[in-house]
GUDOPA-392044 format. One record per residue (C-alpha): residue number from 1; x, y, z. Coordinates in steps of 0.001 Angstrom, whole numbers, plus 500000, padded with zeros to 6 digits. Layout:
<pators>
+-----+--------+--------+--------+
! seq !      u !      v !      w !
+-----+--------+--------+--------+
! NUM !      X !      Y !      Z !
...
+-----+--------+--------+--------+
</pators>
This chain:
<pators>
+-----+--------+--------+--------+
! seq !      u !      v !      w !
+-----+--------+--------+--------+
!   1 ! 458963 ! 975442 ! 861629 !
!   2 ! 457537 ! 973384 ! 858791 !
!   3 ! 458059 ! 969611 ! 858785 !
!   4 ! 456882 ! 967230 ! 856090 !
!   5 ! 457554 ! 963498 ! 855917 !
!   6 ! 457255 ! 962108 ! 852400 !
!   7 ! 456565 ! 958372 ! 852267 !
!   8 ! 457677 ! 955974 ! 849506 !
!   9 ! 454025 ! 955744 ! 848378 !
!  10 ! 454262 ! 959434 ! 847412 !
!  11 ! 457362 ! 958972 ! 845256 !
!  12 ! 456939 ! 958976 ! 841459 !
!  13 ! 458664 ! 956778 ! 838897 !
!  14 ! 459561 ! 958803 ! 835812 !
!  15 ! 461788 ! 958237 ! 832759 !
!  16 ! 465301 ! 959631 ! 832731 !
!  17 ! 465574 ! 962810 ! 830735 !
!  18 ! 467629 ! 960924 ! 828117 !
!  19 ! 465133 ! 958034 ! 828055 !
!  20 ! 467735 ! 955371 ! 828921 !
!  21 ! 466238 ! 954366 ! 832270 !
!  22 ! 463907 ! 955351 ! 835098 !
!  23 ! 464308 ! 957315 ! 838286 !
!  24 ! 462278 ! 957449 ! 841459 !
!  25 ! 461513 ! 961103 ! 842115 !
!  26 ! 461274 ! 961699 ! 845864 !
!  27 ! 460614 ! 965444 ! 845714 !
!  28 ! 460746 ! 968369 ! 843297 !
!  29 ! 460004 ! 972060 ! 843742 !
!  30 ! 456363 ! 973011 ! 843249 !
!  31 ! 455589 ! 973369 ! 839542 !
!  32 ! 458812 ! 971673 ! 838477 !
!  33 ! 459165 ! 968822 ! 835999 !
!  34 ! 462118 ! 966861 ! 834609 !
!  35 ! 462866 ! 969519 ! 831966 !
!  36 ! 462553 ! 972631 ! 834171 !
!  37 ! 462916 ! 972716 ! 837945 !
!  38 ! 464756 ! 974571 ! 840696 !
!  39 ! 465654 ! 971469 ! 842727 !
!  40 ! 464938 ! 967755 ! 842539 !
!  41 ! 465766 ! 964724 ! 844719 !
!  42 ! 465649 ! 961256 ! 843208 !
!  43 ! 466973 ! 957708 ! 843401 !
!  44 ! 468135 ! 955951 ! 840238 !
!  45 ! 468752 ! 952269 ! 839677 !
!  46 ! 471625 ! 951893 ! 837213 !
!  47 ! 471757 ! 948489 ! 835516 !
!  48 ! 474174 ! 949145 ! 832651 !
!  49 ! 476960 ! 951474 ! 831576 !
!  50 ! 475904 ! 954623 ! 829768 !
!  51 ! 475747 ! 958366 ! 829410 !
!  52 ! 474020 ! 960547 ! 831974 !
!  53 ! 471238 ! 962963 ! 831038 !
!  54 ! 472260 ! 966509 ! 830145 !
!  55 ! 471338 ! 968919 ! 832941 !
!  56 ! 473103 ! 972058 ! 831705 !
!  57 ! 472769 ! 974989 ! 834166 !
!  58 ! 472349 ! 972570 ! 837061 !
!  59 ! 474690 ! 971193 ! 839731 !
!  60 ! 474588 ! 967484 ! 840512 !
!  61 ! 475452 ! 965577 ! 843663 !
!  62 ! 475296 ! 961806 ! 843249 !
!  63 ! 475642 ! 959452 ! 846242 !
!  64 ! 476114 ! 955674 ! 846111 !
!  65 ! 473424 ! 954063 ! 848305 !
!  66 ! 473706 ! 950398 ! 847227 !
!  67 ! 475849 ! 948215 ! 844992 !
!  68 ! 479533 ! 947597 ! 844356 !
!  69 ! 480521 ! 950842 ! 842723 !
!  70 ! 480332 ! 953310 ! 839873 !
!  71 ! 483034 ! 955076 ! 837864 !
!  72 ! 482101 ! 958469 ! 836429 !
!  73 ! 484047 ! 960122 ! 833642 !
!  74 ! 483225 ! 963779 ! 832928 !
!  75 ! 484034 ! 965339 ! 829520 !
!  76 ! 486635 ! 962587 ! 828871 !
!  77 ! 488839 ! 964215 ! 831532 !
!  78 ! 487884 ! 964067 ! 835200 !
!  79 ! 487209 ! 960645 ! 836744 !
!  80 ! 485398 ! 959967 ! 840023 !
!  81 ! 485119 ! 956509 ! 841584 !
!  82 ! 482320 ! 955700 ! 844027 !
!  83 ! 483075 ! 952412 ! 845810 !
!  84 ! 481807 ! 952701 ! 849369 !
!  85 ! 478361 ! 953323 ! 850790 !
!  86 ! 477638 ! 957090 ! 850771 !
!  87 ! 480584 ! 957970 ! 848492 !
!  88 ! 479642 ! 961132 ! 846584 !
!  89 ! 480465 ! 962797 ! 843280 !
!  90 ! 479694 ! 966485 ! 842689 !
!  91 ! 479741 ! 967747 ! 839117 !
!  92 ! 478314 ! 970154 ! 836576 !
!  93 ! 475094 ! 968763 ! 835100 !
!  94 ! 476192 ! 970013 ! 831677 !
!  95 ! 479237 ! 967740 ! 831603 !
!  96 ! 479167 ! 964833 ! 829186 !
!  97 ! 479244 ! 962176 ! 831911 !
!  98 ! 479637 ! 958442 ! 831274 !
!  99 ! 478976 ! 955943 ! 834079 !
! 100 ! 480651 ! 952536 ! 834216 !
! 101 ! 479431 ! 949948 ! 836732 !
! 102 ! 482224 ! 948347 ! 838761 !
! 103 ! 480499 ! 945053 ! 839572 !
! 104 ! 476774 ! 944839 ! 838891 !
! 105 ! 473923 ! 947280 ! 839292 !
! 106 ! 473831 ! 950120 ! 841799 !
! 107 ! 471401 ! 952640 ! 843234 !
! 108 ! 472325 ! 956282 ! 843617 !
! 109 ! 470696 ! 959228 ! 845356 !
! 110 ! 470653 ! 962396 ! 843251 !
! 111 ! 470420 ! 966038 ! 844281 !
! 112 ! 470110 ! 968329 ! 841257 !
! 113 ! 469803 ! 972103 ! 841714 !
! 114 ! 469662 ! 975059 ! 839355 !
! 115 ! 473036 ! 976804 ! 839739 !
! 116 ! 471555 ! 980307 ! 839361 !
! 117 ! 469233 ! 979804 ! 842365 !
! 118 ! 470802 ! 977395 ! 844873 !
! 119 ! 474036 ! 976313 ! 846428 !
! 120 ! 473726 ! 972823 ! 847866 !
! 121 ! 475546 ! 971492 ! 850910 !
! 122 ! 475379 ! 967716 ! 851314 !
! 123 ! 476612 ! 965789 ! 854349 !
! 124 ! 476723 ! 962013 ! 854714 !
! 125 ! 476861 ! 960290 ! 858082 !
! 126 ! 477746 ! 956586 ! 858241 !
! 127 ! 478168 ! 956399 ! 862023 !
! 128 ! 475483 ! 957568 ! 864424 !
! 129 ! 475592 ! 961340 ! 864835 !
! 130 ! 473772 ! 964138 ! 866602 !
! 131 ! 473323 ! 966983 ! 864106 !
! 132 ! 472063 ! 970430 ! 865105 !
! 133 ! 470075 ! 971963 ! 862249 !
! 134 ! 470581 ! 975656 ! 861505 !
! 135 ! 467882 ! 978294 ! 861509 !
! 136 ! 466430 ! 979703 ! 858285 !
! 137 ! 467704 ! 976822 ! 856150 !
! 138 ! 465795 ! 974345 ! 854011 !
! 139 ! 466760 ! 970738 ! 854800 !
! 140 ! 466050 ! 967313 ! 853403 !
! 141 ! 467018 ! 964164 ! 855297 !
! 142 ! 467050 ! 960605 ! 853959 !
! 143 ! 468104 ! 957494 ! 855879 !
! 144 ! 469206 ! 954574 ! 853735 !
! 145 ! 469162 ! 951818 ! 856371 !
! 146 ! 468077 ! 952894 ! 859868 !
! 147 ! 465365 ! 954923 ! 861539 !
! 148 ! 466386 ! 958492 ! 862365 !
! 149 ! 465009 ! 960734 ! 865121 !
! 150 ! 464287 ! 964449 ! 865131 !
! 151 ! 464128 ! 966219 ! 868509 !
! 152 ! 462605 ! 969686 ! 868959 !
! 153 ! 460536 ! 971455 ! 871644 !
! 154 ! 460838 ! 968409 ! 873942 !
! 155 ! 459217 ! 966235 ! 871258 !
! 156 ! 460659 ! 963356 ! 869235 !
! 157 ! 459648 ! 962535 ! 865692 !
! 158 ! 460754 ! 959316 ! 864006 !
! 159 ! 461834 ! 959106 ! 860376 !
! 160 ! 461570 ! 955556 ! 859007 !
! 161 ! 464245 ! 954241 ! 856683 !
! 162 ! 463443 ! 955081 ! 853064 !
! 163 ! 461268 ! 958108 ! 853878 !
! 164 ! 462249 ! 961686 ! 853045 !
! 165 ! 462061 ! 964417 ! 855684 !
! 166 ! 461675 ! 968041 ! 854560 !
! 167 ! 462275 ! 970792 ! 857143 !
! 168 ! 462137 ! 974546 ! 856643 !
! 169 ! 461508 ! 977756 ! 858554 !
! 170 ! 463395 ! 976732 ! 861691 !
! 171 ! 463208 ! 979789 ! 863919 !
! 172 ! 464299 ! 979699 ! 867546 !
! 173 ! 463747 ! 975994 ! 868170 !
! 174 ! 466746 ! 973798 ! 868796 !
! 175 ! 466340 ! 970998 ! 866274 !
! 176 ! 468567 ! 967956 ! 866654 !
! 177 ! 468733 ! 965083 ! 864211 !
! 178 ! 470062 ! 961710 ! 865349 !
! 179 ! 470858 ! 958811 ! 863056 !
! 180 ! 473326 ! 956881 ! 860930 !
! 181 ! 473620 ! 956132 ! 857227 !
! 182 ! 472009 ! 959525 ! 856690 !
! 183 ! 472049 ! 961958 ! 853806 !
! 184 ! 471459 ! 965537 ! 854996 !
! 185 ! 470907 ! 968179 ! 852306 !
! 186 ! 470831 ! 971958 ! 852788 !
! 187 ! 469429 ! 974095 ! 849985 !
! 188 ! 470920 ! 977562 ! 850295 !
! 189 ! 469495 ! 980439 ! 848238 !
! 190 ! 472101 ! 982450 ! 846365 !
+-----+--------+--------+--------+
</pators>
């Protein structure tokens, strides 16, 4: 099993692809950059209404992690409203998406994956949960407000709030994650 804890000091601040803001990049596949990557995890602070960057050939999962809400309109047709903590919108990165703030700025957690390589499964846990992680799956875990704990081989590892946990190559170990206000991401190869 491979475990890596990525601290906020390791995160990078980079411009949005469309140049209209900045994002905090938590992790990206090795060799990837904002114009060409297989997967990327980031947190964006949205301070005004506007269009989202074009990520054609990618799938996007966007989760509200602070603020009063965000309305997303995709291709002038489908509308998604994120009002509560950990509300999520899933959409095609190639959609022409316009975001409207409900009441002041927000922060959102973004999972963007290349549709030809990955299927992404995202779970959000507001209340404290015990989650058994599956073998042979690549995971990322982010806690927005509380410390989380990872138990395996009679050991306990703590994940501070605001840190990103990357886990892969789980073999026969029983790996149990415990926490609340968690985002748990599985990257599944197609």
